[in-house]
C-alpha positions as CSV (number, residue, x, y, z in Angstrom):
1,M,12.3,-36.7,-5.8
2,F,13.1,-33.8,-8.0
3,N,9.5,-33.3,-9.0
4,F,8.5,-33.2,-5.4
5,I,11.0,-30.5,-4.5
6,T,10.0,-28.5,-7.6
7,E,6.3,-28.8,-6.6
8,V,7.1,-27.7,-3.0
9,K,9.1,-24.7,-4.2
10,F,6.3,-23.7,-6.6
11,K,3.7,-23.9,-3.8
12,A,5.9,-21.9,-1.5
13,I,6.3,-19.2,-4.1
14,L,2.5,-19.2,-4.8
15,I,1.8,-18.8,-1.0
16,L,4.2,-15.9,-0.8
17,A,2.6,-14.2,-3.8
18,I,-0.9,-14.6,-2.2
19,M,0.4,-13.2,1.1
20,N,2.1,-10.3,-0.6
21,K,-1.2,-9.5,-2.5
22,F,-3.1,-9.7,0.8
23,Q,-0.5,-7.5,2.6
24,K,-0.7,-4.9,-0.2
25,E,-4.5,-4.8,-0.1
26,T,-4.3,-4.4,3.7
27,L,-1.9,-1.5,3.3
28,K,-4.2,0.1,0.8
29,M,-7.1,-0.1,3.2
30,R,-5.0,1.3,6.1
31,L,-3.8,4.2,3.9
32,L,-7.4,5.0,2.8
33,K,-8.5,5.0,6.4
34,L,-5.7,7.3,7.5
35,A,-6.4,9.6,4.5
36,S,-10.1,9.8,5.5
37,L,-8.8,10.9,9.0
38,K,-6.3,13.2,7.3
39,S,-3.5,11.7,9.4
40,T,-1.2,9.8,7.0
41,G,1.7,12.1,7.6
42,A,4.3,12.7,4.8
43,P,5.2,9.8,2.6
44,A,8.4,9.2,4.5
45,E,6.5,9.1,7.8
46,L,3.9,6.8,6.3
47,A,6.7,4.5,5.1
48,L,8.0,4.3,8.7
49,R,4.6,3.6,10.0
50,F,3.9,0.8,7.5
51,E,7.6,-0.5,7.7
52,I,8.0,-0.2,4.0
53,S,10.0,2.1,1.7
54,E,8.9,5.5,0.7
55,R,8.9,4.3,-2.9
56,S,6.5,1.5,-2.0
57,V,4.1,4.0,-0.4
58,K,4.2,6.0,-3.7
59,R,3.5,2.8,-5.6
60,I,0.5,2.0,-3.5
61,V,-0.8,5.5,-3.9
62,K,-0.4,5.2,-7.6
63,E,-2.3,1.9,-7.7
64,L,-5.1,3.4,-5.6
65,R,-5.3,6.3,-8.1
66,E,-5.3,3.9,-11.1
67,E,-8.2,2.1,-9.4
68,G,-10.2,5.3,-9.4
69,T,-9.6,6.6,-5.9
70,D,-9.3,10.4,-5.7
71,L,-6.3,10.6,-3.4
72,R,-4.1,13.7,-3.2
73,Y,-1.3,14.9,-0.9
74,S,-2.1,18.1,0.9
75,Q,1.0,20.1,1.7
76,S,-0.9,22.2,4.3
77,R,-2.2,19.1,6.2
78,R,1.0,17.1,5.5
79,S,-1.3,14.2,4.7
80,Y,-2.8,12.3,1.9
81,V,-6.5,13.2,1.7
82,T,-9.4,12.2,-0.5
83,E,-10.4,14.5,-3.3
84,E,-13.4,16.0,-1.6
85,D,-11.2,16.9,1.4
86,Y,-8.4,18.4,-0.7
87,Q,-7.8,22.1,-0.2
């Protein structure tokens, strides 16, 4: 019985990890789409839109940059933009 409970807990944790990875990738795609439209808003506004913390937004941006995406925050546009759009 104990092994069964342990196995069920392990599978539940694994499913949550997969869902979290999928959710993070979805947020990355949404952020990139908004950046291409120059309409992300400030990090705090983006956090509200995505229903996550501002710190999580900054982590996602950092991950995108580490993956090679040229993503910058434009003060004048108050939006994340891609490198070619940055001014």
